[in-house]
Every structure is written in structure tokens, then in C-alpha cells.
N, C-alpha and C positions, 0 to 999 in steps of 0.2 A: 504494500500500500504506500502510495506517495505521501509525503508530509504535506500538511496544510500550509497555505501561504502564511498564516499567522505563526505557525511553528517555525517556518523558515526565517521569518523576520526576527523572531526572538532568538533563535539559535545563532544566526550569522551577524545580525546587526544590533541585537540587544534591545530593540524597541518592543514595547508592549502592544502598540496599536499602529495602524496605518493612518495617514492623513486621509480625509474623505476622497480627495481627487485620486490619490494612489490606489485606494480600495476600488474605486470605480474602474480605473484603468486595468487593474489586475483581474478583476472579475470579467471584464470584457475580453481580455486576452485569453483567459482560461476557458471562456465559452467559444473560442475560435473566431472571434470577431476582429476585423481590422480595426485599429484604434489610433486616433490622433491625440497626443498629449501635449497641451500647451500650459506649461508651468514655469514660474519664474526661476531664474538661476538660484540654486540652493534649495529648490522646492522638492527635491528628491525624485527627479525624473528617472534616474537609473534603476531605482527600486521597482519602478513600474514594469520593466522588462526582466530584470534580474530575478525577482521573486517568482513570477510565473514560469520562467525558464527552468528554475530549480525545482518547481513543483511538478514538472512533467518529464517523461523520458525524452531523450534527444538532446541536441545541441542548439544553442541560439547563435545565429549569425548577427553580428553587430557592425553596421556600416557607420563609420565616423570620419570626419574630415581632418581631425586634429590628432596628430601622432602623440603629443604629450598627454592628451585626455585619454586616449586609448591605453597608453602605457600605465597611466595612473590607475585606471579601472582594472586592468589586468593584474597589476601589482596588488591592489586592494583585495581582489577576489582570491588571488593566490595566498595572501596572508590569512584569509579566512578558511583555507584548506579547500578551495573550490578550483577545479581544473579549468584554466583559461589560458589562451594564447593569442598572439596577434601576428599578422604578417606585416612586416615593416620593410622599408627601403633598405637596400644593401644586402638582402638575403640572397644567397645563391639559389639556382634552380633546385639543387639537391635539398637544401634546407627547407624551401617552400614545399617540395614534394613530401618530405618527411613530416613536416608540420601538418599538412593536409591529411596524410595517412593517420597521424595521431588523432585527428578529429573524427575520422571515420571509425577507427578501431580502438581508440584509447580512452573512451568514456569521458571525453572532455565535455564541458557544459557551455563554454563560450569561445567563439572565434571572432576576433576583432580584425577588421580590414578596412582599408580606405576604398572609396568608390573607384579610384584608379586601379587598384589591385584587382578589383572585381572584374575588370575588363579582360583579364588574362584567360586564355582558353583553358589552361591547366586548372586554374581556380574554379572556373565554371563547371568543368567536367567533374571535379571532386565534390563540389557542392551538390551536384546531382546525385551523388552516391551517399550523402549524409542523411541521417535521420534528424531532420531539422524541426524543432518545435515552434520556434518563432524567428522572425526576421525583424530586428530593431534598426531603424534608421535614425541615428542621433543627429542633432543639428539639422533637422529636416528642412529648415528654411533655406538652406543652401541649394535646394532643388529648384527654387523659384527664380524666374527671370526678374521678378519684382523685388527679390531679396538682394542685399548689397554684396552677398558672398557667393553669388552663383558660380558653380564649377561645372564645366561641361560633362564630366564623368557622372555627376549626380543625375543627369537626365537619362542615364543608361541603367540606373538601379532597377527599374521595373523589369529588366530581363530576368531577375530572380523569380518573377511571376511565371515566366516560361519554364524555368528550371524546376521550380517548386510551386506549382499552381495552387495547391491546397493549403499552403502554409500561411498563417496569419501574419500580417505586418503591423508593427507598432512604430508609428512615426512620432518623434519627440523633438520639441524645440521650446526655447524660452519666450521668444517673441515672434509674432506673426500677424500681419494685417489680414484683412478679409481676403484680399487678392492672393496673398501668399498661402493662406489656408486652402483656398480653392486649387491653387497650383500643386500643392502637396498631394491632395486627394487625387487629382487628375494624373499627375506625373507618375505616381506610384501605383496607379490602377487600383486604388483602394475600393473595396466593395461595401457600400453603405456603412462607412466607418462610424464607430462610437466616438464622439468628440468629448474630450475631458479638458 
């Protein structure tokens, strides 16, 4: 039997309760819904995908534009005894190959990668072989032409829908105008997402 979200929160983060927005996002994710989470910086967005990912079998793919943020989250998860890794710049083909194999066969819970790394054929092929429970798109405002941080590779993230068509997506960001929110839903091909 999988642990409950509250058990996971207490065990790994030491908190007794979720914030209302976190609870809504986690329930939505666990019900298999696409979910958009708009919470301020420091509002606990990462818990919205990390807890449900730990509550279900499989691995969570996390797309993030910021290497330092990815490294910080991976280090934090590892310090809690949670198996996580990231694909970063400067890795050899062999290192990437081995890391992806670890994600398929090694009981890892999180794989962090940049949207640019997602464009590689090897990465796409291996993701197709993974038992993925969620796809989290962090800093999702970067997907929008209306956002100031638009990165072309972000517009290709929806290819994950082709590789893993039934896997729910959780898009997260701190700030988004109405136009950016619409862009996120459209660009990621989100299906009637729950908005938090």
C-alpha cells in the first residue's frame, strides 16, 4: 500500500498539514488531472508535485529552466533519502545513457532536465520506456510568448504528450497574466486543467 500524501509530508518535510492550495493541487494530480499551479515564490510549489510523485509508483519527470534550482531540489531530495537525479550540461553520452538507465531500472523517483535536454533523441527514447507518474513543468511561464523569459525549447515540451499521452502534467509558476495562463494551457496541450 502506498503512503498517504499527509504521511509523506510528515515523514520527509516534517509538516503536519498542507496549505489549502497545495492540498488542492495534490488531490488533482493524484486523480490524474492536468493541473496548473500559480503560487507565489516561497509558496511551496515543489511540494505540489513532489508529494504526489512519492505517493504513486513510477518516476516524475521535472522540466526546469534553471540549473541551480534543479541542483538545489535534487540535493534536497537526496538529503531526505529520496532517489533523484538530473541531466546537466557537460555530461558525456555515456553518463547520460547510464543516468537514463538508472531511471528506468533503478527505482528513482525524480529526473530533472532542462527543456533543451528534452530535445535529444536518446532522452526521448528512454522517457518512452519509463514508468512515469507525473510530468512537472516548473517555471511554466517560460513557455509563453507573453512571458519575458520565453525559451524556444519550452515550446517543444508538449512532445512529452506524444511520448507519454496518458501521463498527467503539472505546470507551476509564481506569476502569470491571463495571457500567459492561456499560453501555458494551450502550449502544453493540457486537458481541462484544474487551476490552483
